[in-house]
C-alpha positions as CSV (number, residue, x, y, z in Angstrom):
1,M,146.6,59.0,187.2
2,Q,147.8,62.5,186.9
3,G,149.4,64.2,183.8
4,T,148.6,64.2,180.2
5,I,149.3,61.4,177.7
6,T,150.4,62.8,174.4
7,I,150.1,60.8,171.2
8,E,152.3,62.0,168.4
9,E,151.8,60.7,164.9
10,N,153.2,62.0,161.6
11,L,151.5,61.6,158.3
12,T,153.0,62.7,155.0
13,L,150.8,63.0,152.0
14,G,151.4,63.2,148.3
15,Q,150.3,65.9,146.0
16,S,146.6,66.3,145.5
17,Q,144.5,67.5,142.6
18,K,144.6,71.1,143.9
19,G,147.8,72.1,142.1
20,S,151.5,72.3,142.7
21,E,154.3,74.7,143.0
22,Q,155.2,75.2,139.3
23,S,156.9,78.5,140.0
24,G,159.2,77.1,142.6
25,V,158.1,79.8,145.0
26,G,155.5,78.9,147.5
27,F,154.3,79.3,151.0
28,C,154.2,76.9,153.9
29,I,150.9,77.3,155.7
30,V,150.1,75.5,159.0
31,F,146.6,75.2,160.4
32,A,145.6,74.2,164.0
33,S,142.7,71.9,163.4
34,A,141.2,68.8,164.9
35,N,140.4,67.3,161.5
36,G,142.2,69.3,158.8
37,I,138.9,70.6,157.4
38,C,138.3,73.6,159.7
39,V,140.6,75.9,161.8
40,D,139.1,75.2,165.2
41,Q,142.0,74.8,167.7
42,H,144.0,77.0,170.1
43,F,147.6,76.6,169.0
44,G,149.0,75.5,172.4
45,S,146.3,72.8,173.0
46,A,145.8,71.8,169.3
47,K,145.1,68.1,168.8
48,A,146.8,68.3,165.4
49,L,148.6,70.6,163.0
50,F,148.2,70.4,159.2
51,R,150.8,71.7,156.8
52,F,149.9,72.9,153.3
53,S,151.9,74.2,150.4
54,L,150.5,77.2,148.6
55,S,151.6,79.0,145.4
56,K,149.9,81.1,142.7
57,T,149.2,77.9,140.8
58,G,147.5,75.9,143.6
59,F,147.7,74.4,147.0
60,Y,147.9,71.0,148.6
61,Q,148.4,69.3,151.9
62,T,151.9,68.0,152.5
63,D,151.6,66.5,155.9
64,C,150.1,66.6,159.4
65,K,151.0,65.8,162.9
66,Y,148.6,64.6,165.6
67,F,149.4,65.5,169.2
68,G,146.4,64.0,171.0
69,S,144.3,65.8,173.5
70,E,146.0,68.4,175.7
71,K,144.6,70.7,178.3
72,H,144.5,74.4,177.8
73,D,146.4,74.9,181.1
74,G,149.2,77.4,180.4
75,N,151.9,74.7,180.5
76,E,154.4,75.8,177.9
77,N,156.2,72.5,177.7
78,K,153.5,71.3,175.2
79,L,154.6,74.1,172.9
80,I,158.0,72.6,172.3
81,A,156.8,69.8,169.9
82,K,154.4,72.1,168.1
83,L,156.9,74.8,167.6
84,K,159.5,72.3,166.3
85,W,157.0,70.9,163.9
86,A,155.8,74.3,162.7
87,E,159.4,75.4,162.0
88,G,159.7,76.6,158.4
89,A,156.1,77.7,158.2
90,D,155.4,81.2,156.8
91,L,151.9,81.5,158.2
92,L,150.1,79.7,161.0
93,Y,146.3,79.9,161.4
94,C,144.6,79.1,164.7
95,R,141.6,80.1,166.8
96,A,143.7,81.5,169.6
97,I,147.3,81.7,170.6
98,G,149.2,82.9,173.7
99,P,151.7,85.7,173.7
100,S,154.6,83.5,174.4
101,A,153.8,81.2,171.5
102,V,153.3,84.3,169.2
103,K,156.8,85.5,170.1
104,Q,158.4,82.1,169.6
105,L,156.6,81.5,166.2
106,M,157.7,84.9,165.0
107,A,161.3,84.1,166.0
108,L,161.0,81.1,163.8
109,G,159.8,83.3,160.9
110,A,156.2,82.3,161.0
111,R,153.4,84.8,161.2
112,P,150.6,83.6,163.5
113,I,147.0,84.5,162.5
114,S,144.3,84.1,165.1
115,L,140.8,83.8,163.8
116,S,137.7,85.0,165.6
117,E,135.6,82.1,164.5
118,N,136.1,78.6,162.9
119,Q,137.0,78.9,159.2
120,P,137.3,76.1,156.6
121,V,140.9,75.5,155.7
122,E,140.2,75.2,151.9
123,K,138.4,78.6,152.0
124,L,141.4,80.3,153.7
125,L,143.8,78.8,151.2
126,A,141.7,79.9,148.3
127,Q,141.5,83.4,149.7
128,L,145.3,83.5,150.2
129,Q,145.8,82.3,146.6
130,R,143.5,85.0,145.2
131,Q,145.2,87.6,147.3
132,L,148.6,86.4,146.0
133,I,147.5,86.4,142.4
134,N,145.8,89.8,142.6
135,K,148.5,91.3,144.8
136,S,145.8,92.8,147.0
137,E,147.5,92.4,150.4
138,T,150.7,94.4,151.0
139,W,152.0,92.0,153.7
140,L,151.5,89.0,151.5
141,N,153.2,90.6,148.5
142,T,156.1,91.6,150.7
143,L,156.4,88.0,151.9
144,F,156.1,86.6,148.4
145,I,158.9,89.0,147.1
146,K,161.1,87.9,150.0
147,K,160.5,84.2,149.1
148,Q,161.2,84.9,145.4
149,R,164.5,86.5,146.3
150,E,165.4,83.5,148.5
151,H,164.5,81.1,145.8
152,Q,166.4,83.0,143.1
153,G,169.5,83.1,145.4
154,K,169.2,79.3,145.9
155,L,168.9,78.7,142.2
156,R,172.0,80.8,141.5
157,F,174.0,79.0,144.2
158,D,172.9,75.6,142.8
159,T,174.0,76.7,139.3
160,Y,177.4,77.7,140.6
161,D,177.7,74.6,142.7
162,N,177.0,72.4,139.7
163,E,179.6,74.0,137.5
164,C,182.9,72.3,136.9
165,W,185.8,74.1,138.5
């Protein structure tokens, strides 16, 4: 039988002990991983994507989506479901990613980060959190300021929307 069978399954998780977004401003980080423990997958042929929320106060996994086994064959049709699921992400970590997927992710507002070797998800999240707290990375600070402004604008709109006219 020719072709690839794709199994898609969503899993939404509650908040863990790692912390929460007390400040209201946080990042959505997606990892291409076979098990959610280590970034070890090419984006286009990733078996699963894991979404985490990260702020200065902590991080936790929010959900994941399993796509099943897919061949690394250059077929861009398999990107559609992954791109749709990754929409809203600020950062996406993977082992490798093709130029077409990079372009499409960036158009969605996500910054893809390709790692040269497998890295533990928790270690990457802890590093990002430290960089956010210490303001040690210009690109991350710029992204955080942008997110803060968006959040403040939303709060202002919600305040006006709740007022009696």
